[in-house]
C-alpha positions in Angstrom: 14.5 88.3 62.5 17.7 87.5 60.7 17.7 85.2 57.4 22.0 86.0 57.6 23.4 83.1 56.2 26.9 82.3 57.9 30.2 80.2 57.1 29.7 76.5 56.9 31.0 74.5 60.1 31.3 71.6 56.9 33.9 73.8 54.6 36.1 75.5 57.4 35.9 73.3 60.6 35.0 75.7 63.2 32.1 75.8 64.8 29.4 78.5 63.7 26.4 79.8 65.8 22.8 79.0 63.3 19.4 80.8 64.0 17.6 79.3 61.8 15.0 78.1 64.5 14.4 81.8 65.2 12.9 82.5 61.6 9.9 80.5 62.5 9.1 82.6 66.5 6.7 85.2 63.8 4.8 82.9 62.3 1.4 82.5 62.8 0.2 79.1 64.7 -0.9 76.3 62.3 1.0 77.5 59.2 0.8 76.4 55.9 2.7 75.7 52.9 4.6 78.8 52.1 3.2 82.3 52.7 4.8 85.5 53.5 3.8 88.9 55.5 2.1 90.4 52.4 -0.9 87.8 51.0 1.7 85.5 48.6 2.5 82.1 49.1 5.0 80.4 46.9 4.1 77.4 45.1 6.8 77.4 42.3 10.5 76.6 43.4 13.3 77.0 41.1 16.9 74.7 41.7 19.9 75.2 41.3 21.8 72.4 40.6 25.4 73.5 39.8 26.6 77.3 39.3 29.1 75.9 36.9 28.0 76.8 33.2 30.0 75.8 30.1 29.1 79.3 28.1 30.2 82.9 29.3 27.5 85.5 28.7 28.8 88.3 28.6 25.8 89.6 31.0 25.9 86.9 33.3 29.8 86.0 34.2 33.4 87.1 33.4 35.2 85.3 30.0 37.2 83.3 33.0 34.7 82.5 34.5 34.5 82.5 38.0 35.1 80.7 41.7 33.3 78.0 41.6 31.8 76.3 45.0 34.0 73.6 45.9 31.9 70.0 45.2 31.5 69.5 48.9 29.6 72.0 49.3 26.9 71.2 46.7 24.2 69.5 47.6 24.0 65.7 46.9 21.1 63.8 44.8 19.9 62.8 47.8 20.0 65.8 49.2 19.0 67.6 46.4 15.7 65.1 46.8 15.2 65.3 50.1 14.5 68.6 50.2 12.0 69.4 47.1 10.0 66.5 48.9 9.7 68.8 52.1 8.9 71.7 49.3 6.3 69.4 47.6 4.6 66.8 50.4 5.1 69.4 52.9 5.1 72.9 51.7 2.5 73.0 49.1 5.0 73.5 45.8 3.3 72.6 42.7 5.8 73.4 40.2 9.9 72.4 40.5 12.1 74.1 37.0 15.5 72.8 37.4 18.3 75.8 36.6 22.3 76.6 37.5 24.8 77.6 36.2 23.8 74.7 33.9 22.0 72.4 34.9 23.0 69.4 32.5 26.5 70.1 34.0 24.9 67.6 36.8 25.1 64.0 36.2 23.1 63.1 38.2 20.3 65.1 36.4 18.1 62.5 35.6 18.6 60.9 39.0 16.7 63.9 40.4 14.2 64.6 38.3 12.4 60.4 38.4 12.6 61.6 42.2 10.9 64.6 42.1 8.5 62.7 39.5 7.5 60.0 42.5 6.3 62.7 44.7 2.7 64.0 45.0 1.4 67.7 45.4 -1.4 68.9 47.6 -3.9 68.2 44.6 -3.3 64.5 44.0 -1.0 65.6 41.1 2.2 64.9 39.7 4.6 67.8 40.2 5.4 70.4 36.9 8.8 69.5 36.0 10.3 72.3 33.8 14.3 72.9 33.4 15.6 75.9 31.7 19.0 74.9 30.3 21.5 76.7 27.4 21.1 73.6 25.4 24.7 72.1 25.2 24.5 68.3 25.1 20.6 68.4 25.7 20.4 65.6 22.4 21.8 63.2 24.5 20.2 63.5 27.1 16.6 64.3 26.5 15.4 61.0 26.2 16.1 60.4 29.7 14.7 63.3 30.6 11.5 62.6 29.4 11.7 59.1 30.6 12.3 60.7 34.1 9.8 62.7 34.3 10.5 66.2 32.7 7.8 67.9 31.4 8.4 71.4 30.4 11.7 73.1 28.9 13.2 76.3 28.4 16.3 76.9 26.2 18.4 80.5 26.3 19.1 81.5 23.4 19.8 85.5 22.8 20.5 85.3 18.8 20.2 82.8 15.8 23.2 84.7 13.9 26.2 82.8 14.5 28.4 85.4 15.1 26.4 87.6 17.2 25.8 84.6 19.3 29.6 83.2 19.5 30.0 87.6 20.8 27.4 87.1 23.2 28.2 83.7 24.9 32.0 83.7 24.6 31.7 80.2 22.6 31.2 79.2 18.9 28.2 76.8 19.9 24.9 78.2 18.1 24.9 75.1 16.1 25.5 72.3 18.9 21.9 74.2 20.3 19.6 73.8 17.0 20.9 70.2 17.2 19.6 70.1 20.4 16.5 72.0 19.5 15.7 69.5 16.7 16.3 66.8 18.8 13.6 68.3 21.5 11.4 68.4 18.2 11.5 64.5 18.5 11.3 64.0 21.8 7.8 65.7 21.4 8.3 68.0 24.3 6.5 71.0 24.2 5.7 73.7 23.8 9.3 74.2 24.2 10.2 78.4 25.3 13.3 80.3 24.1 14.6 82.9 26.8 16.6 85.5 25.2 18.5 88.4 27.0 18.2 91.8 24.2 21.5 93.6 24.2 21.2 97.2 23.0 23.6 97.0 20.4 22.4 93.9 18.7 18.6 93.2 19.5 16.6 95.2 16.6 18.1 92.9 14.5 18.0 89.8 17.1 14.4 90.4 18.5 12.7 89.7 15.1 15.1 86.9 14.0 14.4 85.1 17.0 10.5 85.8 17.3 10.6 84.7 13.5 12.7 81.6 14.3 10.4 80.6 17.1 7.1 81.1 15.5 8.3 79.2 12.5 8.5 76.0 14.6 6.0 76.5 17.0 8.3 77.7 20.4 7.3 80.5 22.4 9.3 83.2 22.8 9.7 85.1 26.1 12.5 87.9 26.4 14.0 88.9 29.6 15.0 92.1 30.4 18.4 92.8 31.3 18.5 92.6 35.2 21.6 93.5 37.4 22.9 90.2 39.0 25.7 89.8 36.4 28.9 90.7 37.9 28.5 94.5 39.2 30.4 96.5 36.7 28.1 95.2 33.8 25.0 96.4 34.7 24.0 99.9 33.4 20.4 100.9 34.0 20.7 103.4 31.2 21.1 100.4 28.7 18.2 97.7 30.1 16.3 97.3 26.8 13.2 97.1 28.2 10.0 95.3 27.6 8.1 98.5 25.5 11.3 98.6 23.6 10.9 95.5 22.0 7.2 96.0 21.8 8.7 99.3 19.5 11.5 97.1 17.5 9.0 94.5 16.7 6.2 96.4 15.7 8.8 98.1 12.9 9.8 95.0 11.5 6.3 94.1 10.7 4.7 92.2 13.8 1.4 93.0 15.1 1.5 92.4 18.9 -1.8 92.3 21.0 -2.5 92.7 24.5 -4.6 90.0 26.6 -6.4 91.3 28.7 -7.3 90.2 32.1 -4.7 89.4 35.0 -1.6 87.3 34.0 -1.8 85.9 37.2 1.6 84.6 38.5 3.7 84.5 35.5 6.4 86.8 35.2 6.2 86.9 31.2 3.3 89.5 29.8 2.0 87.4 27.2 0.6 89.1 24.2 -0.4 87.9 20.9 1.5 88.0 17.7 0.4 88.1 13.5 2.4 88.5 10.5 1.1 88.1 7.5 3.6 85.4 6.3 4.4 83.2 9.4 2.5 81.5 11.8 0.4 83.4 14.9 1.4 82.3 17.7 2.8 84.8 21.4 5.3 86.4 22.6 6.1 87.5 26.6 7.9 90.3 27.8 9.4 89.4 31.6 10.1 93.1 32.4 11.4 92.2 35.5 13.1 96.2 35.8 10.8 98.0 34.2 7.3 96.0 34.8 8.3 94.7 38.1 5.8 91.6 39.0 6.8 91.4 42.6 2.8 91.8 43.9 2.4 88.1 42.5 5.2 86.3 43.1 5.0 83.0 44.1 8.8 81.7 44.0 11.3 80.2 45.9 14.8 79.3 45.2 17.3 76.8 46.3 20.6 77.4 45.4 23.2 74.8 44.7 24.6 75.2 48.1 21.3 74.2 49.9 20.7 78.2 50.7 16.8 79.3 50.6 16.8 82.4 48.4 12.9 84.2 49.1 13.7 86.5 46.4 15.8 86.3 43.4 17.1 89.8 43.9 18.1 88.9 48.3 20.7 90.1 49.9 20.4 87.3 52.9 19.5 83.8 52.3 19.5 80.7 55.2 21.0 77.5 54.7 18.9 74.3 54.8 21.9 72.3 54.1 23.7 73.1 57.2 21.1 72.7 58.9 20.4 69.1 57.3 24.0 68.2 57.9 24.1 68.3 61.4 21.2 66.1 61.6 17.8 68.6 61.5 14.7 66.4 60.8 12.2 67.4 57.6 10.2 68.9 60.5 12.8 71.2 61.5 14.0 72.3 57.7 9.6 72.9 57.2 10.0 75.6 59.7 13.6 77.0 58.9 12.0 76.9 54.9 8.7 78.6 56.4 10.7 81.1 58.7 12.6 82.0 55.3 9.7 83.1 53.1 8.0 85.1 55.3 10.4 87.2 56.1 10.3 88.0 51.8 10.1 91.4 51.2 7.2 93.2 49.7 9.3 93.8 46.0 13.0 93.9 45.3 15.2 96.8 45.5 15.7 98.8 42.1 13.0 99.8 39.4 13.8 102.7 36.9 17.4 103.8 37.9 19.9 102.5 39.2 19.5 102.7 43.1 18.5 98.6 43.5 19.8 96.3 47.0 22.4 94.0 44.8 22.1 90.8 45.3 25.0 88.3 47.5 25.4 86.6 44.5 25.4 86.4 40.4 22.8 85.0 38.9 24.6 82.2 37.4 25.1 81.4 41.4 21.6 82.1 42.4 19.7 79.5 39.7 17.1 80.9 37.5 
């Protein structure tokens, strides 16, 4: 069963042999939804709307940026809505999260959100629609996005110290992010989640400051372990700040963390209750993709900005729906291709406690968070 993505005839002007239909040959009869061979089902769709970004985070991309996808390779707004419709209507997707790169760089974002909000899940509800963003320019668009149907928001923020923010992102834009967060508060959407990637040299300063900042404002902070999905030379297993490292750092800073008992379900974060004598109580989430992987409960399926399905964030192969769609495939054919790609999902990603991981075929900005 091949899941390898090949060059697009749209881009190269030459015929390309495709094998998408073969992906469905091993599916059980009358397959419903997006199951895989290990008993998981994908109900959470992550849609990357662009590989471009207006920050240059050191762990994500080089200072000069990357070779961006050409415009003709990226899905149009209508193509995005069509594929999301197939996911929700025909394949049981209940949650749709729009990501990038930076999704606010997509001019048609409100149109895409509205098209998604018009859909109905198998449960008879509107899909849960979320956005992950760095927040730059969000203050100008939050009202329109909420009106279009946006329900939840994650803002990436690794430090609230201006100098450390500028060093990490290579841009002096912290005031703009904070302005956007205030606009989000006024818009009434929430609870807002803050995504932070802790860095070895600064996490003992940044982690407590971010948690204090979040508890004071009612945000839900999520720490994400540094994963091997940036430029290959940037990842060193020894520099990964683990979930346990963060527990120690936060405890040393005066916070009391209390793990919640029982299964966490398909959520990537282990949520722990937090208290501090000088602050409101709240929670903190620890996403230990490297040190505490959660592959056995994964419910995600990913669509890249150029229309490829990835069954895992760390896949070394992917399946193009765009190529099939642009050569006339109907919705039923696209559904079966998508199901075949997810049926072939591996049991687990290829790294745990050392450097022997399967290098993804794209960097994070080109995959979508």
